[in-house]
C-alpha positions as CSV (number, residue, x, y, z in Angstrom):
1,M,-13.9,-30.8,16.0
2,D,-15.2,-28.0,18.3
3,C,-15.9,-24.5,17.0
4,S,-16.5,-21.1,18.4
5,V,-19.3,-19.4,16.5
6,V,-20.2,-15.7,16.6
7,V,-23.6,-14.7,15.4
8,E,-24.6,-11.0,14.9
9,A,-28.1,-10.1,16.0
10,A,-30.1,-6.9,15.2
11,V,-32.1,-6.3,18.4
12,P,-34.9,-3.7,18.4
13,V,-35.3,-1.5,21.5
14,Y,-38.2,1.0,22.1
15,D,-38.5,4.2,24.1
16,V,-34.8,5.1,24.5
17,E,-33.0,8.4,24.5
18,T,-29.3,7.5,24.4
19,E,-27.2,4.9,22.7
20,D,-25.8,3.6,26.0
21,E,-29.4,3.1,27.3
22,A,-30.3,1.2,24.1
23,I,-27.3,-1.1,24.4
24,R,-27.9,-1.9,28.0
25,I,-31.6,-2.7,27.3
26,A,-30.7,-4.8,24.3
27,I,-28.2,-6.9,26.2
28,S,-30.6,-7.3,29.1
29,K,-33.5,-8.2,26.7
30,T,-31.3,-10.7,24.8
31,G,-30.1,-12.3,28.1
32,E,-33.6,-12.8,29.3
33,M,-34.6,-14.5,26.1
34,L,-31.6,-16.8,26.1
35,N,-31.6,-17.8,29.8
36,P,-31.8,-20.3,31.4
37,D,-31.5,-22.6,28.4
38,L,-28.6,-20.9,26.7
39,N,-26.8,-19.2,29.7
40,Y,-23.4,-20.2,28.1
41,V,-23.9,-17.8,25.2
42,E,-21.7,-14.7,25.6
43,I,-23.4,-11.4,24.7
44,G,-21.4,-8.4,23.6
45,M,-21.6,-5.3,21.4
46,S,-20.9,-5.7,17.7
47,E,-18.3,-3.6,16.0
48,R,-19.8,-1.9,12.9
49,Q,-18.1,0.1,10.2
50,C,-19.3,2.7,7.7
51,P,-19.5,1.0,4.3
52,H,-18.3,4.2,2.5
53,C,-15.4,5.5,4.7
54,G,-14.6,2.6,6.9
55,D,-14.9,4.6,10.2
56,G,-16.1,2.8,13.3
57,L,-19.8,3.2,14.2
58,D,-21.7,2.7,17.5
59,P,-23.5,-0.6,17.8
60,A,-26.9,1.3,18.3
61,F,-28.8,3.4,15.8
62,I,-31.5,5.6,17.3
63,A,-34.4,7.3,15.3
64,A,-37.6,8.6,16.8
65,D,-36.9,7.1,20.3
66,E,-36.5,3.6,18.8
67,S,-33.2,1.8,18.4
68,L,-31.7,-1.1,16.5
69,V,-28.7,-2.5,18.4
70,A,-26.1,-4.8,16.8
71,L,-25.0,-7.5,19.3
72,E,-22.6,-10.4,19.0
73,L,-23.6,-13.7,20.5
74,E,-20.8,-16.2,20.9
75,M,-21.2,-19.9,21.7
76,T,-19.0,-23.0,21.4
77,V,-20.4,-25.9,19.4
78,F,-18.9,-29.3,20.2
79,N,-18.3,-32.5,18.1
80,V,-19.1,-31.2,14.6
81,E,-17.7,-32.4,11.3
82,R,-17.5,-29.1,9.4
83,E,-17.6,-25.4,10.1
84,K,-20.9,-25.0,8.2
85,H,-22.5,-27.6,10.5
86,A,-21.4,-25.6,13.6
87,A,-22.9,-22.4,12.1
88,R,-26.2,-24.1,11.5
89,I,-26.3,-25.5,15.0
90,A,-25.5,-22.1,16.5
91,R,-28.1,-20.2,14.4
92,K,-30.8,-22.8,15.2
93,E,-30.1,-22.9,19.0
94,I,-30.0,-19.1,19.3
95,G,-32.7,-18.4,16.7
96,Q,-35.2,-20.6,18.5
97,R,-35.1,-18.3,21.5
98,L,-34.8,-15.0,19.8
99,D,-38.1,-14.5,18.0
100,N,-38.3,-12.0,15.1
101,I,-34.6,-11.0,15.5
102,P,-32.5,-11.4,12.4
103,L,-29.2,-13.4,12.8
104,V,-26.1,-13.6,10.6
105,V,-23.1,-15.8,11.3
106,S,-20.1,-13.5,11.4
107,T,-17.2,-15.8,12.4
108,I,-16.4,-19.4,12.9
109,D,-13.2,-20.4,14.7
110,V,-12.0,-24.0,15.0
111,I,-10.9,-24.7,18.6
112,P,-7.7,-26.8,18.6
113,D,-7.7,-30.0,20.6
114,E,-5.5,-29.5,23.6
115,G,-5.7,-33.0,25.0
116,E,-4.1,-34.8,22.1
117,G,-0.8,-33.0,21.8
118,T,0.1,-32.1,25.4
119,G,-1.4,-35.0,27.4
120,E,0.4,-37.8,25.6
121,T,3.9,-36.4,25.5
122,G,4.1,-35.6,29.2
123,N,2.8,-39.0,30.5
124,D,4.2,-41.5,28.0
125,E,7.0,-42.9,30.3
126,E,5.1,-42.8,33.5
127,S,1.8,-44.4,32.6
128,E,2.6,-46.6,29.6
129,G,2.5,-49.9,31.5
130,G,-0.5,-49.0,33.6
131,A,-2.7,-47.8,30.8
132,G,-1.8,-50.8,28.7
133,E,-2.9,-53.2,31.4
134,E,-6.2,-51.4,31.9
135,D,-6.9,-51.3,28.2
136,A,-6.1,-55.0,27.8
137,G,-8.8,-55.8,30.4
138,I,-11.4,-53.5,29.0
139,L,-11.1,-54.1,25.2
140,P,-11.7,-57.9,25.2
141,E,-14.9,-57.4,27.2
142,F,-16.1,-54.8,24.7
143,E,-15.3,-57.0,21.7
144,E,-17.2,-59.9,23.3
145,L,-20.2,-57.7,23.8
146,V,-20.1,-56.5,20.1
147,E,-20.0,-60.1,18.7
């Protein structure tokens, strides 16, 4: 099973005046820490809500020219058995490169297998004989190696 895991990160940014500036610097700073090892991680702004009224809040909070920016880091984890396993892998991979930045897994989505359902139905009649002949030649050799 493959999963898409979204991790929320709280990135501190110093000496900023506006929220837009803080967001740009936080995304750049996070990208530098993740690259080149994790260049496949998508970085975006997190959507926050007021806990009391439910109104949307900006992803950056500024006080005394310092900011805390909420970012979403999304990565795909392949060949896992459970969603918890995918979350652990994502937190470990991202957390190793983002020192002193708190991370929380926000969502885990299972990616459906596209190859199983669509690939077999369209090619059954055309390739049934050819695939069977190839498999018959390969499988006995494999079985002989195992024994």
